[in-house]
C-alpha positions, 0 to 999 in steps of 0.5 A: 534500501529504501521506497520512494514513495513521490514514485507510487501515484496509485497508491495510498498508504496509512499508518495504523499504529505500529502497522501499516495497509497500502492500498492501490487507488484510481484517479479518484482514489477510490480504493481498489485493493489493500493490503497489511503489515508491519512495514510498508513493504510488507503491506506492499506485497501482501497486497501484490498477493491478494490480486494473484 
């Protein structure tokens, strides 16, 4: 399954070497919460776990 990042309006994705960070941002691009992982999906799941 391929992730279409154009649909993730309030998600900011950064590549950190061989890993990724994903941030939930508001409309002014202030970071609210972050997640980290070796893939974008893992980083999104980590961010989601941090919300729960």
